[in-house]
A tleap script that builds the chain and sets N, CA, C and O, in Angstrom:
source leaprc.protein.ff14SB
mol = sequence {
  NPHE PRO PRO VAL THR ASN ILE PHE PHE LEU
  SER ILE LEU SER PRO ILE PHE ILE THR ILE
  LYS ASN ILE PHE ASN MET LYS ILE ILE PHE
  ARG ILE CGLY
}
set mol.1.N position { -3.645 25.307 -22.195 }
set mol.1.CA position { -3.835 24.026 -22.887 }
set mol.1.C position { -3.911 24.247 -24.402 }
set mol.1.O position { -4.647 25.121 -24.860 }
set mol.2.N position { -3.176 23.482 -25.166 }
set mol.2.CA position { -3.381 23.478 -26.627 }
set mol.2.C position { -4.719 22.815 -26.964 }
set mol.2.O position { -5.239 22.041 -26.161 }
set mol.3.N position { -5.278 23.106 -28.133 }
set mol.3.CA position { -6.601 22.563 -28.495 }
set mol.3.C position { -6.652 21.041 -28.454 }
set mol.3.O position { -7.676 20.463 -28.090 }
set mol.4.N position { -5.553 20.389 -28.824 }
set mol.4.CA position { -5.569 18.921 -28.900 }
set mol.4.C position { -5.792 18.325 -27.518 }
set mol.4.O position { -6.607 17.415 -27.365 }
set mol.5.N position { -5.087 18.819 -26.513 }
set mol.5.CA position { -5.271 18.288 -25.163 }
set mol.5.C position { -6.647 18.654 -24.630 }
set mol.5.O position { -7.247 17.889 -23.875 }
set mol.6.N position { -7.152 19.829 -25.022 }
set mol.6.CA position { -8.500 20.221 -24.605 }
set mol.6.C position { -9.535 19.226 -25.100 }
set mol.6.O position { -10.408 18.799 -24.345 }
set mol.7.N position { -9.434 18.858 -26.368 }
set mol.7.CA position { -10.361 17.885 -26.949 }
set mol.7.C position { -10.207 16.536 -26.249 }
set mol.7.O position { -11.195 15.868 -25.943 }
set mol.8.N position { -8.962 16.148 -26.001 }
set mol.8.CA position { -8.695 14.891 -25.312 }
set mol.8.C position { -9.316 14.910 -23.918 }
set mol.8.O position { -9.952 13.945 -23.496 }
set mol.9.N position { -9.122 16.019 -23.212 }
set mol.9.CA position { -9.685 16.181 -21.865 }
set mol.9.C position { -11.198 16.082 -21.891 }
set mol.9.O position { -11.807 15.387 -21.077 }
set mol.10.N position { -11.803 16.800 -22.856 }
set mol.10.CA position { -13.260 16.793 -22.961 }
set mol.10.C position { -13.794 15.392 -23.247 }
set mol.10.O position { -14.797 14.970 -22.672 }
set mol.11.N position { -13.114 14.679 -24.137 }
set mol.11.CA position { -13.577 13.338 -24.497 }
set mol.11.C position { -13.511 12.384 -23.310 }
set mol.11.O position { -14.285 11.431 -23.230 }
set mol.12.N position { -12.578 12.644 -22.383 }
set mol.12.CA position { -12.475 11.809 -21.182 }
set mol.12.C position { -13.463 12.285 -20.116 }
set mol.12.O position { -14.132 11.472 -19.478 }
set mol.13.N position { -13.553 13.603 -19.927 }
set mol.13.CA position { -14.329 14.138 -18.809 }
set mol.13.C position { -15.826 14.093 -19.055 }
set mol.13.O position { -16.589 13.856 -18.118 }
set mol.14.N position { -16.275 14.315 -20.298 }
set mol.14.CA position { -17.716 14.373 -20.524 }
set mol.14.C position { -18.429 13.057 -20.200 }
set mol.14.O position { -19.495 13.102 -19.587 }
set mol.15.N position { -17.891 11.869 -20.582 }
set mol.15.CA position { -18.562 10.629 -20.163 }
set mol.15.C position { -18.588 10.461 -18.651 }
set mol.15.O position { -19.575 9.971 -18.102 }
set mol.16.N position { -17.517 10.862 -17.970 }
set mol.16.CA position { -17.479 10.771 -16.507 }
set mol.16.C position { -18.562 11.653 -15.911 }
set mol.16.O position { -19.277 11.240 -14.998 }
set mol.17.N position { -18.684 12.888 -16.438 }
set mol.17.CA position { -19.715 13.794 -15.940 }
set mol.17.C position { -21.104 13.223 -16.176 }
set mol.17.O position { -21.976 13.327 -15.314 }
set mol.18.N position { -21.311 12.623 -17.338 }
set mol.18.CA position { -22.620 12.051 -17.666 }
set mol.18.C position { -22.957 10.915 -16.707 }
set mol.18.O position { -24.091 10.817 -16.237 }
set mol.19.N position { -21.976 10.051 -16.412 }
set mol.19.CA position { -22.246 8.933 -15.504 }
set mol.19.C position { -22.522 9.437 -14.093 }
set mol.19.O position { -23.396 8.909 -13.406 }
set mol.20.N position { -21.774 10.468 -13.650 }
set mol.20.CA position { -22.024 11.043 -12.320 }
set mol.20.C position { -23.434 11.623 -12.260 }
set mol.20.O position { -24.146 11.447 -11.271 }
set mol.21.N position { -23.833 12.320 -13.335 }
set mol.21.CA position { -25.182 12.879 -13.388 }
set mol.21.C position { -26.225 11.772 -13.298 }
set mol.21.O position { -27.207 11.897 -12.565 }
set mol.22.N position { -26.012 10.682 -14.047 }
set mol.22.CA position { -26.966 9.571 -14.049 }
set mol.22.C position { -27.072 8.945 -12.664 }
set mol.22.O position { -28.172 8.649 -12.198 }
set mol.23.N position { -25.932 8.741 -12.003 }
set mol.23.CA position { -25.940 8.166 -10.658 }
set mol.23.C position { -26.686 9.083 -9.702 }
set mol.23.O position { -27.472 8.627 -8.873 }
set mol.24.N position { -26.428 10.400 -9.828 }
set mol.24.CA position { -27.104 11.368 -8.955 }
set mol.24.C position { -28.604 11.322 -9.180 }
set mol.24.O position { -29.379 11.316 -8.223 }
set mol.25.N position { -29.022 11.288 -10.455 }
set mol.25.CA position { -30.452 11.222 -10.779 }
set mol.25.C position { -31.073 9.950 -10.215 }
set mol.25.O position { -32.179 9.984 -9.675 }
set mol.26.N position { -30.369 8.834 -10.336 }
set mol.26.CA position { -30.888 7.568 -9.822 }
set mol.26.C position { -31.065 7.628 -8.314 }
set mol.26.O position { -32.053 7.121 -7.782 }
set mol.27.N position { -30.109 8.246 -7.619 }
set mol.27.CA position { -30.219 8.372 -6.162 }
set mol.27.C position { -31.445 9.190 -5.777 }
set mol.27.O position { -32.173 8.841 -4.847 }
set mol.28.N position { -31.665 10.292 -6.513 }
set mol.28.CA position { -32.822 11.155 -6.224 }
set mol.28.C position { -34.112 10.384 -6.477 }
set mol.28.O position { -35.045 10.459 -5.679 }
set mol.29.N position { -34.172 9.635 -7.592 }
set mol.29.CA position { -35.360 8.837 -7.906 }
set mol.29.C position { -35.587 7.779 -6.824 }
set mol.29.O position { -36.724 7.532 -6.422 }
set mol.30.N position { -34.499 7.154 -6.353 }
set mol.30.CA position { -34.616 6.140 -5.302 }
set mol.30.C position { -35.197 6.740 -4.029 }
set mol.30.O position { -36.032 6.118 -3.373 }
set mol.31.N position { -34.756 7.950 -3.678 }
set mol.31.CA position { -35.251 8.583 -2.455 }
set mol.31.C position { -36.731 8.910 -2.572 }
set mol.31.O position { -37.493 8.727 -1.623 }
set mol.32.N position { -37.137 9.402 -3.756 }
set mol.32.CA position { -38.549 9.743 -3.961 }
set mol.32.C position { -39.395 8.467 -3.972 }
set mol.32.O position { -40.474 8.428 -3.380 }
set mol.33.N position { -38.903 7.432 -4.644 }
set mol.33.CA position { -39.652 6.189 -4.795 }
set mol.33.C position { -39.386 5.247 -3.664 }
set mol.33.O position { -39.938 4.148 -3.633 }
savepdb mol mol.pdb
quit
């Protein structure tokens, strides 16, 4: 991958990863609560 596509990939993937993490955390909190 050239650096430009890497940056583009990261800018797309990092928000997706963050939302998946948040959903996972919410599920764990729901199970505990």
